[in-house]
C-alpha angles and dihedrals in degrees: 000000000000132000114224119206117200145171118254122243115244119178093197101067127082099250097035093248136078129192114240111189102216099171132060113250126219130197102243133154107215127161114245125191131184139171120281118285122212092236096051133060109235128226122259092278089055097248133105115243124193134154130238123240094190134000138194134165088266098053152309139255109217127199107231139127092215126138099242115140135214111281094033112140118211134187104219139180129202143162127216119234115282090002127114098202116105113215117209120198142162112231134191118212103234101174140008134198139159091280101051141286140289117231125193114209107238099182126020124168109244093239089051090049093054093044091051092045093050090048092050094048090050090054092051097049 
């Protein structure tokens, strides 16, 4: 079973969609890795590596000066600090700037979603 995270339709906004942040976000530096992408030169192991600046159940902002463009879809893996579980998620690059890029999680296994949600809530309490 997969958990799908989506934006809500709003006919009153200019572009038809508004972002509604549903999940609490924490500042957290976590190493992400993903398969090589045609627009980026991978590291020696053939993977792309980058670090998060903040994270929530809906997505992540990663610090990176790569050449990913908005609309790029990535299959990523990461582990939370002091946890053995690897989380695998497909993400969509929503925005980029000179500091990095924001990625919305598109698919997240329900077990991984709950695991991540528990971790974020523990960090906030």
